[in-house]
matplotlib code that plots the C-alpha trace (Angstrom):
import matplotlib.pyplot as plt

x = [8.8, 5.7, 2.7, 2.1, 0.1, -3.2, -3.2, -6.0, -6.8, -7.5, -10.0, -11.9, -12.1, -12.8, -15.6, -17.2, -17.6, -19.2, -21.8, -22.6, -22.7, -25.1, -27.6, -27.9, -29.0, -31.3, -32.9, -32.2, -34.9, -34.4, -35.3, -38.8, -39.6, -38.7, -38.8, -38.9, -37.7, -39.1, -36.2, -33.4, -34.2, -34.7, -31.6, -29.5, -30.8, -29.9, -26.9, -25.8, -26.6, -24.8, -21.9, -22.3, -23.1, -19.6, -17.5, -18.2, -17.3, -13.6, -13.2, -14.0, -11.8, -9.2, -8.9, -9.0, -5.8, -4.0, -4.6, -3.8, -0.7, 0.5, 0.0, -1.5, -1.2, -4.5, -3.8, -6.3, -7.5, -10.3, -12.1, -12.1, -10.7, -11.4, -8.5, -8.2, -7.6, -4.6, -2.1, -1.9, -5.7, -6.1, -3.9, -5.7, -8.7, -7.8, -6.3, -9.7, -11.1, -9.2, -7.7, -5.2, -2.4, -2.7, -6.7, -8.0, -9.8, -12.9, -14.3, -17.0, -17.9, -14.5, -16.2, -19.0, -16.6, -14.6, -17.7, -18.9, -15.1, -15.3, -18.6, -17.4, -15.3, -16.0, -14.7, -17.2, -20.3, -21.6, -20.1, -21.7, -19.2, -16.0, -14.9, -12.7, -10.4, -8.6, -5.1, -5.4, -6.8, -9.3, -11.0, -13.6, -16.1, -17.2, -18.3, -16.0, -16.9, -15.6, -14.7, -15.6, -14.0, -12.0, -13.3, -11.1, -12.5, -10.8, -7.4, -8.0, -8.6, -11.8, -13.1, -16.9, -18.6, -21.8, -24.0, -22.1, -20.7, -17.4, -14.2, -10.8, -8.3, -6.1, -3.6, -5.9, -5.8, -7.7, -8.6, -10.8, -12.2, -11.9, -14.7, -14.3, -16.4, -18.4, -19.8, -18.3, -19.7, -17.8, -17.0, -16.3, -15.4, -18.7, -21.5, -23.0, -22.4, -26.1, -24.8, -26.9, -24.4, -22.2, -24.9, -25.3, -21.7, -21.6, -24.6, -22.9, -19.5, -21.4, -23.2, -20.4, -18.6, -21.6, -21.3, -17.3, -17.1, -19.2, -17.5, -14.0, -11.1, -10.1, -13.6, -12.9, -12.4, -12.8, -9.2, -8.8, -11.1, -9.3, -12.2, -15.8, -16.4, -20.4, -19.1, -22.0, -24.6, -28.1, -26.6, -26.1, -22.5, -23.8, -27.1, -26.1, -23.2, -22.6, -23.8, -22.1, -18.5, -15.6, -12.3, -9.6, -6.0, -5.3, -7.7, -10.1, -13.6, -16.4, -20.2, -22.2, -25.3, -28.1, -27.9, -28.8, -32.9, -33.3, -32.8, -35.7, -36.6, -33.1, -34.0, -31.2, -30.3, -31.3, -28.3, -28.7, -27.6, -25.1, -23.5, -23.7, -22.2, -19.5, -18.6, -18.9, -16.8, -13.8, -14.3, -13.7, -10.0, -9.1, -8.8, -11.4, -8.2, -8.0, -11.1, -11.1, -13.9, -16.4, -20.2, -22.9, -26.0, -27.1, -30.0, -28.7, -30.8, -29.7, -28.2, -28.2, -25.0, -24.2, -23.0, -24.9, -26.6, -28.3, -32.1, -32.5, -32.0]
y = [112.4, 110.1, 110.1, 108.2, 105.5, 105.6, 102.9, 100.5, 101.9, 105.4, 104.1, 102.2, 105.2, 107.5, 104.6, 104.6, 108.4, 108.7, 105.7, 107.6, 110.7, 109.3, 108.3, 111.2, 113.1, 110.4, 111.3, 115.2, 118.2, 118.4, 115.5, 115.9, 112.8, 113.3, 116.3, 117.4, 115.8, 112.4, 112.3, 113.4, 110.9, 108.1, 109.1, 108.9, 105.6, 104.1, 105.4, 104.0, 100.8, 100.9, 101.7, 99.7, 96.7, 97.3, 97.9, 94.4, 93.3, 95.0, 93.3, 89.9, 90.5, 91.9, 88.4, 86.1, 87.8, 88.6, 84.8, 83.2, 85.9, 85.1, 81.6, 80.9, 77.9, 77.3, 76.0, 74.1, 74.7, 73.8, 76.6, 76.3, 72.8, 71.0, 70.4, 66.2, 66.7, 65.9, 67.3, 63.9, 63.5, 67.6, 67.2, 64.2, 65.6, 68.2, 66.2, 64.4, 67.1, 66.5, 69.7, 70.3, 73.5, 74.3, 74.1, 77.6, 79.4, 80.6, 77.1, 76.4, 73.3, 72.4, 73.8, 71.3, 68.5, 69.5, 69.2, 66.0, 64.3, 65.8, 64.3, 61.1, 61.3, 59.2, 61.5, 64.5, 64.2, 67.8, 69.8, 73.5, 76.1, 76.4, 79.4, 80.2, 83.1, 85.3, 84.8, 81.1, 80.0, 77.1, 77.2, 74.1, 74.5, 71.3, 69.4, 66.6, 63.3, 63.7, 59.9, 58.1, 54.3, 52.4, 49.3, 46.1, 44.2, 41.7, 42.5, 46.0, 49.0, 51.3, 54.6, 55.1, 58.2, 58.8, 57.8, 54.3, 55.8, 54.0, 55.8, 54.5, 54.6, 57.8, 59.1, 61.7, 63.9, 63.1, 60.1, 57.2, 54.4, 51.0, 48.6, 44.9, 41.6, 42.5, 39.8, 39.9, 42.5, 43.6, 47.3, 49.5, 53.5, 55.5, 52.5, 52.9, 49.8, 47.2, 45.5, 45.7, 45.5, 48.0, 50.6, 50.1, 50.6, 54.0, 54.9, 54.6, 56.3, 59.0, 59.5, 59.6, 62.4, 64.3, 65.1, 64.7, 67.9, 70.1, 69.8, 71.1, 69.6, 68.5, 66.9, 65.1, 60.9, 60.1, 59.9, 57.7, 54.8, 52.5, 49.8, 49.0, 45.2, 44.6, 40.8, 39.8, 42.0, 40.8, 38.2, 36.1, 34.7, 35.3, 36.6, 38.0, 39.7, 43.4, 43.8, 46.5, 46.6, 49.5, 49.1, 51.8, 52.2, 50.3, 47.6, 48.6, 47.3, 49.3, 48.2, 49.6, 47.0, 47.1, 49.7, 53.0, 53.6, 49.7, 50.1, 49.3, 46.1, 44.8, 46.4, 48.7, 52.0, 54.4, 56.4, 59.4, 58.2, 55.6, 58.8, 60.3, 57.5, 57.0, 60.9, 60.6, 57.4, 59.4, 62.9, 60.9, 59.5, 61.3, 58.2, 54.7, 52.8, 53.1, 50.5, 47.3, 47.7, 50.4, 48.8, 51.6, 48.5, 48.6, 51.4, 53.6, 56.8, 59.8, 62.7, 66.4, 66.4, 69.5, 67.7, 68.7, 65.5, 64.5, 64.6, 61.2, 58.7]
z = [-14.2, -14.1, -12.5, -9.2, -9.1, -6.8, -4.2, -3.6, -0.5, -2.4, -4.8, -2.2, -0.3, -3.1, -4.1, -0.9, -0.3, -4.2, -2.8, 0.5, -2.0, -4.4, -1.7, 0.3, -3.0, -3.3, -0.3, -0.1, -0.1, -3.4, -4.8, -5.6, -4.5, -0.9, 1.2, 4.5, 7.7, 7.0, 3.8, 6.1, 8.4, 6.5, 4.5, 7.6, 8.9, 4.9, 4.9, 8.7, 7.3, 4.3, 6.6, 9.1, 6.3, 4.8, 8.2, 8.8, 5.6, 6.0, 9.4, 8.1, 5.1, 7.8, 9.9, 7.1, 5.2, 8.3, 9.6, 6.5, 5.8, 9.7, 9.1, 12.4, 14.8, 16.9, 20.6, 22.2, 26.3, 28.8, 30.5, 34.5, 34.6, 38.0, 40.9, 40.4, 36.9, 35.7, 33.6, 31.2, 31.2, 30.2, 27.1, 26.1, 26.3, 24.4, 21.6, 21.7, 19.8, 16.4, 16.6, 14.2, 14.9, 11.4, 10.9, 9.6, 12.6, 10.9, 9.2, 10.7, 9.8, 11.9, 14.9, 14.8, 14.0, 17.1, 18.9, 18.0, 18.4, 21.7, 22.7, 22.2, 24.7, 27.9, 30.1, 28.6, 30.2, 28.3, 25.7, 26.2, 24.3, 22.0, 21.8, 19.2, 19.7, 17.0, 18.5, 17.6, 20.7, 20.8, 24.3, 25.5, 27.5, 28.7, 31.7, 32.7, 34.4, 37.9, 38.8, 42.0, 42.0, 40.5, 39.5, 38.1, 34.9, 33.1, 34.3, 33.7, 35.9, 35.2, 36.6, 37.3, 38.0, 40.2, 37.3, 36.9, 33.4, 32.8, 31.8, 31.0, 33.4, 33.8, 36.2, 38.1, 41.4, 44.4, 46.0, 45.0, 46.7, 45.1, 44.5, 44.8, 45.0, 42.0, 39.7, 36.5, 33.8, 30.9, 31.1, 28.6, 28.6, 27.6, 28.6, 32.0, 34.5, 35.1, 37.8, 41.2, 43.8, 42.1, 41.8, 45.4, 46.2, 44.0, 46.0, 49.2, 48.5, 46.8, 49.9, 52.2, 49.8, 49.5, 53.0, 53.5, 51.4, 53.4, 56.6, 57.0, 56.1, 59.9, 60.4, 56.7, 56.8, 52.8, 52.3, 55.1, 53.0, 50.6, 49.5, 49.6, 49.6, 47.6, 47.1, 50.2, 48.3, 49.2, 51.6, 49.1, 51.2, 54.9, 55.7, 59.2, 57.8, 56.4, 53.0, 52.2, 53.9, 53.8, 54.5, 55.7, 54.3, 57.7, 57.0, 59.4, 58.4, 58.5, 58.3, 56.4, 55.8, 53.5, 50.2, 50.3, 51.3, 52.5, 55.7, 56.6, 55.2, 57.3, 60.3, 60.2, 61.2, 58.6, 56.4, 58.1, 61.3, 59.6, 58.6, 62.0, 64.0, 61.2, 61.7, 65.4, 65.7, 63.2, 65.3, 68.5, 67.7, 64.7, 62.8, 61.9, 62.4, 65.9, 65.9, 65.8, 63.8, 63.2, 63.2, 61.4, 61.5, 64.9, 65.8, 68.5, 70.1, 67.7, 69.3, 68.0, 65.7, 63.8, 60.9, 57.9, 56.8, 53.7, 53.9, 52.0, 54.6]

ax = plt.figure().add_subplot(projection="3d")
ax.plot(x, y, z, "-o")
ax.set_aspect("equal")
plt.show()
């Protein structure tokens, strides 16, 4: 019978043991250059360092060989996606990374490329991190812009967030208010709006939504609002009419008035009082559509109200 071939693993183990033995003998007390406890300690830490380096090298080689042999397919997912994000939008954001199923997981240059691709998507505010898992999952940790309003421009619909950033129209979960009556401005996803009346409209909607989301579900009125008309901004059509006017789904007119923070110049009620009046009227009947219109501009004696309103009014 012939000799059995020694396995590669056996050779590697023998080589590793021989290396450890040589290092230990070099620092042993029998060596004339080293003696005593200092030599033992130095030898111990040297052995430990060599072992750690060899362990990580072996792990890296194992991961690379396994991933290549298994032909690992990559999958992409968002970390903690918000409730309002639709499955369609979720999928499109993941596809925006440019990740292919057959990309090599450990290629560091690809990670940087994925990050850059994702950052260019108008829906993405910040890319915090991209986590790669050894099971082939790529997890995207990013801040997604939440749409606040819908706006029509040149026959197309767009979304706008609280910062005035334009996003492409796509189905989402949750209620949005439509902005109308603005002067023509060419809108492009990924750019910010500059029209003063649109900025004023966004500030009103942001203020209402900020209050609404801090109230019990039964006291919220955001979903009753359908339109914010900004066509009379700065009284350019009629100085006596409300500059900014909301409309409910039932077409009830809610006269907000001057832009946020400008109530003194136009001798109107404060923003805080407008919000208090709006929610008081809603709470009394359970719907704004029970009124012919709701007037918020007039000064009234402010009563104690349990609503936690913003402090900037």
